[in-house]
C-alpha positions in Angstrom: 0.0 0.0 0.0 1.1 3.6 -0.6 3.1 5.2 2.2 1.1 8.4 2.2 -2.4 8.8 3.5 -4.8 7.4 1.0 -8.4 8.2 0.1 -10.9 6.4 -2.0 -13.9 7.9 -3.9 -16.5 5.5 -5.2 -19.0 7.1 -7.6 -22.6 5.8 -7.2 -24.7 8.9 -7.9 -25.7 8.0 -11.5 -29.1 6.6 -12.7 -27.8 3.9 -15.1 -30.9 4.3 -17.3 -29.4 2.2 -20.1 -29.6 -0.9 -18.0 -33.4 -0.6 -18.0 -34.1 -1.4 -14.3 -36.2 1.6 -13.7 -33.8 2.6 -10.9 -30.1 3.1 -10.2 -28.5 0.0 -11.7 -26.1 -0.2 -8.8 -29.0 -1.2 -6.6 -30.1 -3.9 -8.9 -29.3 -7.5 -7.7 -26.0 -9.1 -8.8 -25.3 -12.6 -7.4 -27.7 -12.1 -4.5 -26.7 -8.6 -3.4 -27.0 -5.1 -4.8 -24.3 -4.5 -7.4 -22.7 -1.7 -5.4 -22.2 -3.9 -2.4 -19.7 -6.0 -4.4 -17.8 -2.8 -5.2 -17.8 -1.8 -1.6 -16.4 -5.2 -0.7 -13.4 -4.8 -3.1 -12.3 -1.6 -1.3 -12.6 -2.8 2.2 -9.3 -2.0 3.9 -7.9 -0.4 0.8 -7.7 3.3 2.0 -7.6 5.4 5.1 -11.0 6.8 4.2 -13.7 6.0 1.6 -16.1 8.6 0.3 -19.2 7.4 -1.7 -21.3 9.7 -3.8 -25.0 9.1 -4.1 -28.1 10.8 -5.6 -30.6 12.3 -3.1 -33.1 9.6 -4.2 -30.8 6.7 -3.3 -29.1 8.3 -0.3 -30.9 6.3 2.3 -30.4 2.9 0.6 -26.8 3.5 -0.4 -26.1 5.0 3.1 -27.4 1.8 4.7 -25.1 -0.3 2.5 -22.1 1.9 3.4 -22.8 1.6 7.2 -21.2 -1.9 7.8 -18.0 -0.8 5.9 -17.7 2.5 7.8 -17.7 4.5 4.5 -18.9 8.1 4.3 -21.7 8.8 1.9 -22.3 12.3 0.4 -24.8 13.7 -2.1 -23.2 13.8 -5.5 -23.9 16.1 -8.5 -26.0 15.9 -11.6 -22.9 14.8 -13.6 -20.0 12.6 -12.9 -17.7 15.7 -13.0 -19.8 17.5 -10.3 -19.8 14.3 -8.1 -16.0 14.0 -8.2 -15.6 17.7 -7.4 -17.9 17.3 -4.3 -16.0 14.2 -3.1 -12.6 15.8 -3.6 -13.7 18.6 -1.2 -14.2 15.9 1.5 -11.0 13.8 1.2 -7.9 14.4 3.4 -5.5 11.9 1.8 -2.3 12.6 -0.1 -3.2 10.0 -2.8 -6.7 9.5 -4.0 -8.2 6.7 -6.0 -11.4 7.3 -8.0 -13.6 4.4 -9.0 -16.9 3.9 -10.8 -19.3 2.0 -8.6 -20.4 0.1 -11.7 -17.1 -1.8 -11.8 -17.5 -4.4 -9.1 -15.1 -6.9 -10.7 -11.9 -4.9 -10.0 -9.3 -6.9 -8.2 -7.4 -5.9 -5.0 -4.2 -6.3 -7.0 -5.2 -3.5 -9.4 -6.3 -1.2 -6.7 -3.0 -1.6 -4.9 -1.1 -1.1 -8.1 -2.9 2.1 -8.9 -2.1 3.5 -5.4 1.6 2.6 -5.6 2.1 3.9 -9.2 0.3 7.2 -8.4 2.7 7.7 -5.5 5.6 7.1 -7.9 4.4 8.9 -11.1 1.8 11.3 -9.8 -1.1 9.4 -11.6 -2.1 5.9 -12.5 -4.9 5.3 -14.9 -5.9 1.7 -15.4 -6.4 0.9 -19.1 -6.4 -2.2 -21.4 -4.8 -2.3 -24.8 -7.0 -2.8 -27.9 -6.5 -6.3 -29.4 -9.0 -5.9 -32.3 -8.5 -3.8 -35.4 -9.5 -0.2 -34.7 -11.3 2.0 -37.3 -13.2 5.2 -37.6 -16.6 5.1 -39.3 -19.1 7.6 -40.5 -22.6 6.9 -41.8 -22.0 3.2 -41.5 -18.8 3.2 -43.6 -15.2 2.9 -42.5 -13.4 6.1 -43.2 -10.0 5.7 -41.5 -7.9 3.0 -39.8 -5.6 3.6 -36.8 -2.8 1.8 -35.2 -4.3 -0.4 -32.5 -0.9 -0.6 -30.6 -1.5 3.0 -29.5 -5.1 2.6 -28.5 -6.3 1.8 -25.0 -9.7 1.3 -23.3 -9.6 3.4 -20.2 -11.1 2.0 -17.0 -11.2 2.9 -13.4 -9.7 2.8 -10.8 -7.7 5.9 -11.5 -5.3 7.3 -8.8 -3.7 10.7 -8.5 -1.8 12.9 -6.1 -4.7 14.6 -4.3 -3.4 18.2 -4.7 -2.9 17.8 -8.4 -6.3 16.3 -9.2 -8.0 18.9 -6.9 -6.2 21.6 -8.9 -7.3 20.1 -12.2 -10.9 19.9 -11.2 -10.8 23.5 -9.9 -9.6 24.6 -13.3 -12.3 22.6 -15.2 -15.0 25.1 -14.4 -18.3 24.0 -15.8 -16.8 21.7 -18.4 -18.1 18.1 -18.2 -15.6 15.2 -18.6 -16.3 11.4 -18.9 -13.3 10.4 -16.7 -10.7 11.8 -14.4 -7.7 11.2 -16.6 -9.1 13.7 -19.2 -9.3 16.4 -16.5 -5.8 15.6 -15.2 -4.4 15.5 -18.8 -5.9 18.8 -19.8 -4.7 20.8 -16.8 -1.8 19.0 -15.2 0.2 16.7 -17.4 -0.3 13.5 -19.5 -1.4 10.8 -17.1 0.5 7.6 -16.5 -1.0 4.4 -17.9 -1.3 1.4 -15.5 -2.1 -2.0 -17.0 -5.8 -2.8 -16.3 -7.8 -6.0 -16.3 -10.1 -7.4 -19.0 -12.4 -8.7 -16.3 -12.8 -5.2 -14.9 -15.9 -4.5 -17.0 -18.4 -1.8 -16.3 -22.0 -2.8 -15.8 -23.9 -0.9 -18.5 -26.7 -3.0 -19.8 -29.1 -5.5 -18.2 -27.3 -8.5 -19.9 -24.1 -7.5 -18.0 -25.8 -8.6 -14.8 -26.2 -12.1 -16.0 -22.6 -12.8 -17.1 -20.3 -15.3 -15.2 -17.4 -13.7 -13.3 -15.3 -16.0 -11.2 -14.4 -13.2 -8.7 -18.1 -12.9 -7.6 -20.1 -15.7 -9.2 -22.1 -17.7 -6.7 -20.6 -21.0 -5.8 -24.0 -22.4 -5.0 -25.3 -23.7 -1.6 -23.4 -26.2 0.6 -24.5 -28.3 3.6 -22.6 -29.2 6.7 -23.1 -31.4 9.8 -21.7 -31.1 13.3 -22.1 -33.0 16.6 -20.8 -32.3 20.1 -21.1 -34.2 23.5 -20.2 -33.1 27.0 -20.5 -35.1 30.2 -22.1 -33.8 33.4 -19.8 -32.6 36.2 -19.7 -30.0 39.0 -21.9 -27.0 38.7 -25.5 -25.8 39.1 -26.4 -24.8 35.5 -25.7 -25.8 31.8 -25.3 -23.3 29.0 -27.0 -24.2 25.7 -27.1 -21.8 22.8 -26.0 -19.0 25.1 -28.9 -19.7 27.6 -28.0 -20.5 31.2 -30.4 -23.3 32.4 -30.5 -24.2 36.1 -29.5 -27.8 36.7 -28.1 -30.1 39.4 -24.9 -30.4 37.4 -22.7 -28.5 34.9 -21.0 -29.7 31.8 -17.3 -30.6 31.8 -15.4 -28.6 29.2 -12.4 -26.4 28.5 -14.9 -23.6 27.4 -18.4 -23.1 28.8 -19.4 -26.5 27.4 -22.2 -25.1 25.1 -22.8 -28.3 23.0 -25.3 -26.5 20.7 -22.8 -23.7 19.7 -20.0 -26.3 19.4 -22.1 -28.6 17.1 -23.2 -25.5 15.1 -19.6 -24.3 14.8 -18.4 -27.7 13.4 -21.3 -27.8 11.0 -20.5 -24.4 9.6 -16.8 -25.2 9.3 -17.4 -28.5 7.5 -19.9 -26.9 5.1 -17.3 -24.3 4.2 -14.6 -27.0 3.7 -12.6 -25.8 6.7 -11.1 -27.8 9.5 -12.9 -28.6 12.8 -13.4 -26.3 15.7 -10.5 -27.9 17.7 -8.0 -26.8 15.0 -8.9 -23.1 15.4 -9.8 -23.1 19.1 -7.8 -26.0 20.8 -8.5 -27.0 24.4 -4.7 -26.7 25.0 -5.0 -22.9 24.7 -5.3 -21.5 28.2 -6.6 -18.2 26.9 -9.7 -20.1 25.9 -10.5 -21.6 29.2 -14.1 -20.9 30.2 -14.7 -18.8 27.1 -18.2 -17.9 26.1 -18.8 -20.2 23.1 -20.9 -17.4 21.5 -17.5 -15.6 20.9 -16.1 -18.6 19.2 -19.2 -18.9 17.0 -19.0 -15.2 16.0 -15.4 -15.6 15.0 -16.3 -18.6 12.8 -19.1 -16.5 11.1 -16.3 -14.0 10.3 -14.2 -16.8 8.9 -17.1 -17.7 6.6 -17.2 -14.3 5.1 -13.6 -14.8 3.9 -14.8 -17.8 1.9 -17.8 -15.8 0.4 -20.4 -17.8 2.2 -23.1 -16.9 4.7 -25.5 -19.0 6.7 -28.7 -20.1 5.0 -30.5 -22.0 7.7 -29.8 -24.0 10.9 -31.4 -27.2 12.2 -30.4 -28.5 15.7 -31.5 -31.5 17.7 -30.5 -31.8 21.4 -30.6 -35.1 23.3 -30.8 -34.8 27.1 -32.6 -36.7 29.9 -32.3 -33.5 32.0 -32.8 -30.6 32.4 -36.1 -30.0 30.6 -35.3 -27.8 27.6 -38.6 -26.9 26.1 -39.1 -23.6 28.1 -35.8 -22.3 26.7 -35.9 -23.2 23.0 -37.3 -19.9 21.8 -34.5 -18.0 23.5 -32.0 -20.4 22.0 -33.3 -19.7 18.5 -33.1 -16.0 19.0 -29.5 -16.2 20.2 -28.5 -18.4 17.2 -30.3 -16.2 14.7 -28.7 -13.1 16.0 -25.1 -14.4 15.7 -25.7 -16.1 12.3 -27.6 -13.1 10.9 -30.7 -15.1 10.2 -34.4 -14.6 10.8 -35.7 -16.7 13.7 -37.8 -18.8 11.2 -34.5 -20.0 9.7 -33.4 -21.6 12.9 -34.9 -24.8 14.3 -34.1 -26.3 17.7 -35.6 -29.6 18.8 -35.1 -31.4 22.1 -35.6 -35.1 23.0 -34.4 -37.8 25.3 -32.8 -41.2 24.6 -35.4 -43.2 26.4 -33.0 -44.2 29.2 -30.6 -45.8 26.6 -26.9 -45.2 26.3 -24.7 -42.3 27.5 -27.4 -39.6 27.3 -30.2 -42.1 28.4 -28.2 -42.8 31.6 -28.2 -39.0 32.3 -24.4 -38.8 32.0 -24.3 -35.8 29.6 -25.9 -33.9 26.7 -25.4 -34.4 22.9 -26.3 -31.9 20.1 -26.6 -32.6 16.4 -26.6 -29.7 13.9 -27.2 -29.5 10.1 -26.7 -26.2 8.3 -26.8 -24.8 4.8 -24.5 -22.1 3.4 -25.2 -19.7 0.6 -23.0 -17.4 -1.4 
């Protein structure tokens, strides 16, 4: 990352009428989330501050999408040029990167490269070379050919020294420009080209929302299964799904012995193709002694985000001769749904006995079984 303080501007104030959604195309669904959400994801942790421009009509919705990322949303202008001017007034960084919200397929590598090259050269404009023959045409007829080796398709992100791009826009007056490199090139100096990415397309038409892109494309749903058992020992309560239930004994464990949360954790990890709970939270770690298992579960949910999955639904069965669990099941479901980011209806908890058979049937402990689904 660049050594100087860095700022990011994401432009989302347009209407995107050519896409034909009847609303801002950036709020149209793309692989299960608004398109702009994927752009926000790509810039997470990529700058010291992120400013997002929005129209007044979309301000509430885009503001809500910015909230989890800690991004600042401002009202943009009626043109792209006006929106950039307003955003530049808010930034405090030495290097600023400007990106169209309609390019959610940009890679972290390209973002980093633009920051670093702007620090070195003063500007960094991502662009891709033409590979096809390039011609000029008029009235449906080719009038002139040009050298394709000298032609580039300009993209965003584009990065600049903040003081220089601010000066360029201040000199632009009321002129309207289609991109920032044109403003910089007119009033400062020829901008530096940074090799862009073919996959970094701009969402323009409705069909662009149906294309397959490996960086974002849904991997489909997955299922996982987990099981956990703890024996009774000293104590006067058991903890199940974060609920403390009075009992004549406790559960023996390195943590709080919450068999429901432990079974759920293993089910989530297995569905995501990760290792078991003991790998990440071993019982040899003294810092984990007596830990609230809800904390462990929350950390696992964060791990899932790195794999591009979230929880679809949860189904749990608990076997115990005692204590009686039915009065606490609704509270258990609420706790699970809150941690997993689900509606309560997406969480099922059932309780039963083993009819006096086996380990559980002899009232020696409690076992929980959990099945989960994950979605992209």
